[in-house]
C-alpha positions as CSV (number, residue, x, y, z in Angstrom):
1,M,88.6,96.4,84.0
2,D,87.3,98.7,82.3
3,I,88.0,101.9,83.0
4,V,87.3,103.7,80.1
5,N,85.9,107.6,81.1
6,Q,86.5,107.5,84.3
7,L,88.5,108.8,87.6
8,V,90.2,106.5,89.0
9,N,91.9,106.3,92.2
10,G,94.1,104.0,92.9
11,D,98.3,103.2,92.9
12,V,99.5,103.6,89.0
13,L,100.6,100.0,89.1
14,E,97.6,98.4,90.5
15,V,95.4,99.6,88.1
16,M,97.3,99.6,85.0
17,T,97.9,95.8,85.7
18,R,94.2,95.4,85.6
19,A,93.6,97.1,82.2
20,P,92.9,95.3,78.9
21,S,95.9,95.3,76.4
22,D,96.0,97.2,73.1
23,S,93.2,99.4,74.1
24,V,95.0,102.6,74.8
25,H,96.1,104.8,71.2
26,L,97.6,107.7,73.4
27,A,99.4,108.2,76.4
28,I,100.2,111.6,77.5
29,T,102.1,112.0,81.1
30,S,104.2,113.6,83.0
31,P,105.0,111.3,86.1
32,P,106.5,113.4,89.2
33,Y,110.0,114.6,89.1
34,N,111.5,112.9,92.5
35,V,112.7,116.6,93.4
36,G,110.6,117.2,96.6
37,K,107.4,118.5,95.2
38,A,104.5,118.7,97.9
39,Y,102.1,116.1,96.4
40,D,99.0,114.4,98.2
41,A,99.3,111.2,98.3
42,H,103.0,110.6,96.7
43,D,106.5,110.4,98.3
44,D,108.8,112.9,96.0
45,E,112.1,111.9,97.7
46,M,112.7,108.8,96.9
47,D,116.2,107.3,96.2
48,Y,116.7,107.6,92.7
49,Q,117.2,103.9,91.6
50,D,113.9,102.7,93.3
51,Y,112.7,106.3,91.5
52,L,113.7,104.8,88.0
53,N,113.1,101.0,88.9
54,W,109.1,101.7,89.5
55,L,108.8,104.1,86.5
56,N,110.3,101.5,84.0
57,R,107.4,99.1,85.5
58,V,104.7,101.9,84.7
59,W,106.4,102.2,81.0
60,K,106.4,98.4,80.5
61,E,103.0,98.3,81.5
62,T,101.9,101.5,78.8
63,K,103.4,99.6,76.2
64,R,101.5,96.7,76.7
65,I,98.7,98.6,76.6
66,L,98.4,100.9,73.8
67,V,97.7,99.9,70.3
68,P,100.3,99.3,67.7
69,G,100.8,102.5,66.6
70,G,99.9,104.1,69.6
71,R,102.2,106.9,71.3
72,L,102.9,107.8,74.4
73,C,103.9,111.7,74.9
74,L,106.1,112.2,78.1
75,N,106.8,115.6,79.3
76,V,109.7,115.7,82.1
77,A,112.2,118.4,82.6
78,T,116.3,118.3,83.8
79,T,116.1,118.2,87.4
80,G,118.6,120.2,89.8
81,I,121.0,123.2,89.2
82,K,124.2,122.3,91.7
83,E,123.6,118.6,90.9
84,F,122.1,118.3,87.8
85,T,120.4,115.1,86.8
86,P,120.1,114.5,83.2
87,L,116.2,112.9,83.7
88,H,115.2,112.7,79.9
89,H,118.0,111.1,78.8
90,D,117.6,108.1,82.0
91,L,113.9,107.8,80.7
92,T,114.8,107.8,76.9
93,S,117.1,105.2,77.6
94,Q,114.6,103.1,79.7
95,L,111.9,103.3,76.8
96,R,114.3,102.6,74.4
97,R,115.7,99.2,76.4
98,L,111.9,97.9,76.3
99,G,111.2,98.7,72.5
100,M,109.6,102.0,72.3
101,R,110.5,103.9,69.5
102,F,111.7,107.2,69.6
103,R,110.0,109.9,67.7
104,T,110.4,113.0,68.3
105,E,111.7,115.7,71.1
106,I,109.5,118.5,71.5
107,I,110.9,121.8,73.3
108,W,108.0,123.7,75.6
109,D,109.3,127.1,76.3
110,K,107.7,128.3,79.3
111,Q,108.9,131.7,79.4
112,S,109.2,131.9,82.8
113,M,112.2,133.7,82.7
114,K,110.5,136.8,85.0
115,T,112.3,137.1,88.4
116,R,115.7,134.6,88.6
117,T,117.6,134.3,92.2
118,A,120.1,131.1,91.1
119,W,123.1,133.0,89.0
120,G,125.9,131.1,90.3
121,S,129.1,133.0,90.4
122,F,127.4,136.5,88.8
123,R,129.1,138.3,86.4
124,S,132.0,135.7,86.3
125,P,132.8,132.5,84.2
126,S,133.9,131.1,87.6
127,N,130.8,129.0,88.8
128,P,127.6,130.7,86.6
129,H,124.3,128.6,86.4
130,I,121.9,127.7,83.2
131,I,118.6,128.6,84.6
132,P,116.3,125.9,82.6
133,S,113.0,127.8,81.4
134,W,111.9,124.1,78.7
135,E,111.1,121.3,79.7
136,Y,110.6,118.3,77.3
137,V,108.0,116.1,75.9
138,L,109.5,113.3,74.0
139,V,107.3,111.0,72.0
140,F,107.7,107.6,71.3
141,S,105.6,105.0,69.5
142,K,104.7,101.0,69.8
143,E,106.1,98.8,67.0
144,R,105.7,101.5,64.1
145,N,105.1,104.5,63.8
146,K,101.8,105.1,61.7
147,L,98.8,104.4,63.9
148,D,95.5,103.2,62.0
149,G,92.4,106.0,62.2
150,K,89.8,107.3,59.6
151,K,90.2,109.9,57.7
152,Q,87.3,112.0,58.8
153,D,88.5,111.5,62.1
154,A,91.2,113.5,61.7
155,D,89.9,116.9,62.8
156,I,93.7,119.5,63.2
157,T,92.8,122.0,60.9
158,S,95.8,123.1,58.3
159,E,96.4,126.2,60.6
160,E,96.8,123.6,63.3
161,F,99.0,121.1,62.1
162,V,101.6,123.7,60.4
163,K,102.0,125.8,63.9
164,F,102.4,122.2,66.1
165,S,104.8,120.4,63.8
166,N,107.4,123.4,64.5
167,G,109.1,121.6,67.1
168,M,109.9,124.4,69.7
169,W,106.2,125.7,72.0
170,H,105.7,128.7,73.7
171,I,103.4,128.0,75.9
172,T,102.9,130.2,79.5
173,P,102.3,127.2,82.4
174,E,99.3,126.6,84.5
175,T,98.9,129.5,87.0
176,R,95.7,127.8,88.1
177,R,96.9,125.3,90.7
178,D,93.8,123.7,92.4
179,S,96.1,121.6,95.3
180,H,98.6,120.3,92.3
181,P,101.9,121.6,92.7
182,A,102.7,121.1,88.8
183,P,99.2,121.0,86.6
184,F,99.2,120.6,83.1
185,P,98.7,123.9,80.8
186,E,95.5,122.8,78.7
187,E,97.6,124.5,75.6
188,L,100.1,121.4,75.9
189,V,97.6,118.5,76.1
190,Y,95.5,120.3,73.6
191,R,98.7,120.6,70.5
192,L,99.2,117.1,71.6
193,V,95.9,115.2,71.8
194,K,94.7,116.8,67.9
195,F,98.2,116.3,66.9
196,Y,98.9,112.5,67.7
197,S,95.1,111.0,68.1
198,F,92.1,110.9,65.8
199,R,88.5,111.8,67.1
200,G,87.0,108.8,69.1
201,N,90.6,107.7,70.3
202,T,91.2,106.8,73.9
203,V,93.7,108.8,75.7
204,L,95.4,107.8,78.5
205,D,96.9,109.8,81.7
206,M,98.3,107.3,84.4
207,F,99.5,110.6,86.5
208,G,96.4,112.3,85.9
209,G,96.4,114.8,88.8
210,V,93.5,116.8,88.4
211,G,92.2,115.8,85.4
212,T,94.0,118.1,82.7
213,V,94.2,115.8,80.2
214,A,90.7,114.4,80.9
215,L,89.2,117.9,80.5
216,V,90.9,118.4,77.0
217,C,89.4,114.7,75.7
218,C,86.2,115.6,76.7
219,K,86.3,119.2,74.9
220,T,87.7,117.5,71.6
221,K,85.5,114.4,71.7
222,R,87.9,111.9,73.1
223,K,87.7,109.1,75.3
224,F,89.8,109.4,78.7
225,V,91.2,107.0,81.4
226,H,92.4,109.1,84.3
227,I,94.3,107.1,86.9
228,D,96.0,109.1,90.0
229,V,96.8,108.0,94.0
230,S,95.8,111.0,95.1
231,E,91.5,111.0,96.1
232,E,91.7,114.4,96.4
233,Y,93.1,115.3,93.2
234,C,90.2,112.7,91.6
235,R,88.0,114.9,93.2
236,T,88.9,118.0,92.1
237,A,89.1,116.9,87.9
238,G,85.5,115.2,89.0
239,K,84.5,119.1,90.5
240,R,86.3,120.1,86.3
241,L,84.4,117.6,84.5
242,E,81.2,119.2,85.8
243,A,81.6,122.5,85.4
244,C,82.8,121.7,81.5
245,L,79.9,118.5,80.6
246,G,77.1,119.6,83.2
247,V,77.0,115.9,84.2
248,R,79.1,114.2,87.2
249,V,81.7,112.0,86.9
250,A,82.0,109.7,90.2
251,V,85.4,108.4,91.5
252,R,86.4,104.4,90.8
253,H,88.2,104.0,93.9
254,V,90.5,100.7,93.5
255,R,92.3,99.4,96.2
256,R,96.1,97.6,96.2
257,K,95.7,94.3,96.8
258,R,98.3,92.6,99.9
259,R,100.5,90.7,98.3
260,T,104.1,90.5,98.1
261,A,106.2,90.3,94.5
262,D,107.6,87.3,95.0
263,P,105.5,84.1,94.3
264,A,107.7,81.8,96.9
265,V,107.5,84.0,99.7
266,R,103.6,84.4,98.9
267,G,103.1,80.3,99.0
268,L,105.3,80.2,102.5
269,R,103.3,82.9,103.6
270,R,100.0,80.9,103.0
271,N,101.7,78.2,104.2
272,D,102.9,79.4,107.5
273,Q,99.0,81.0,108.0
274,K,97.4,77.2,107.1
275,T,99.6,75.9,110.0
276,K,98.4,78.4,112.4
277,R,94.9,77.6,111.6
278,R,95.5,74.1,112.0
279,S,97.3,74.6,115.7
280,S,94.0,76.7,116.5
281,K,91.9,74.0,115.5
282,V,93.7,71.6,117.9
283,F,94.0,73.5,120.6
284,L,90.2,74.5,120.7
285,G,89.6,71.0,120.1
286,R,91.3,69.8,123.1
287,R,89.7,72.6,125.3
288,R,86.4,72.7,123.9
289,H,85.5,68.9,123.1
290,R,88.8,66.8,124.5
291,C,89.4,65.2,121.3
292,H,92.6,64.9,118.8
293,A,93.8,62.2,116.9
294,D,96.3,61.7,119.6
295,P,93.7,61.3,122.4
296,I,94.1,62.3,126.2
297,V,93.6,59.8,128.9
298,R,92.5,60.9,131.9
299,V,93.3,58.6,135.0
300,R,92.3,58.3,138.4
301,K,95.5,56.7,140.6
302,R,94.0,57.5,144.4
303,P,92.0,59.4,146.1
304,A,94.8,61.6,147.6
305,A,96.4,61.3,144.4
306,R,96.1,65.0,141.9
307,R,94.5,64.6,138.3
308,V,97.0,63.8,136.0
309,Q,96.8,63.4,132.6
310,Q,98.7,60.9,129.9
311,R,98.7,60.9,126.4
312,R,98.2,57.6,125.2
313,T,100.2,56.4,122.4
314,E,99.1,52.9,121.9
315,P,95.2,51.4,120.4
316,F,92.5,51.6,123.5
317,D,91.6,48.5,124.6
318,E,88.2,48.2,126.8
319,V,88.8,45.0,128.1
320,L,91.9,45.7,129.8
321,W,91.3,48.6,131.4
322,A,87.2,46.7,132.7
323,R,89.5,43.6,134.0
324,Q,91.4,46.6,136.2
325,G,88.2,47.4,138.1
326,R,88.2,50.9,137.6
327,R,86.7,54.1,136.4
328,K,88.7,55.2,133.8
329,H,87.3,57.9,131.5
330,A,88.9,58.1,127.4
331,Y,88.6,60.5,125.1
332,T,89.3,59.8,121.4
333,K,88.5,61.6,118.3
């Protein structure tokens, strides 16, 4: 399924499984942190192990559709203060077990410590809290470090290269929310796109949100693939692209197929459905046409006796019935 330069509304796994292999040069994304944020169409309070298993399936598909040498830039933060969850360590372990090469770790200093409330034990070493004012950008590559590309398509300037190669990025968080609880700042995406891709490459955001990655790709002459489960976020992304490009970008809807993960279970269900359909045909056949593999024979015994139905098991014998001198009705298939 071709999803390049499209805003795709659908389940991330359902869409990515339909994407062709070796078709994306760079993936930039920030998954839901599973901390209860108010996303439009996602449960952000999953069981932690279920959450990791779900993301592991996403990373498998990401690796499949990346070209050799393609990069994954994963923005993730540590979660919790009282119960600290090293999410960045867990995701790094997942991707390394899948065979992705861990390249580097960028520290995004959000410079957002204007107001503080969670001090812990204030002015006491009893139980003080460190407030995480930073996030990570974990960079991986598929199979090898080098990404193939033409030299004339490298559009990063010398000043940008020197600045971006410093692993401490001081970038203010995005203040324009557009109904999304945690949107990307454009500057963060711009640096990743210019530093890790060539002009004309395809960039994926499988948790696209309100379309910041797609917007930056249009501004820097890259192709984009935007996927999000929220139809509202996809419409917002379309409006942002239309305001930038002057061209309307439609939202493509991909609906989830109704199926179970286990093929054996699907086979049992199909057999059950066939049995039900066969039974309904038999019932309708008896009721409407009085026919079945086992014929039903009606026998009139006496005028005062009520009519009964008797299932016939032996073959029908016309001569025998004629000799008895009675009026019979036999219904055969």
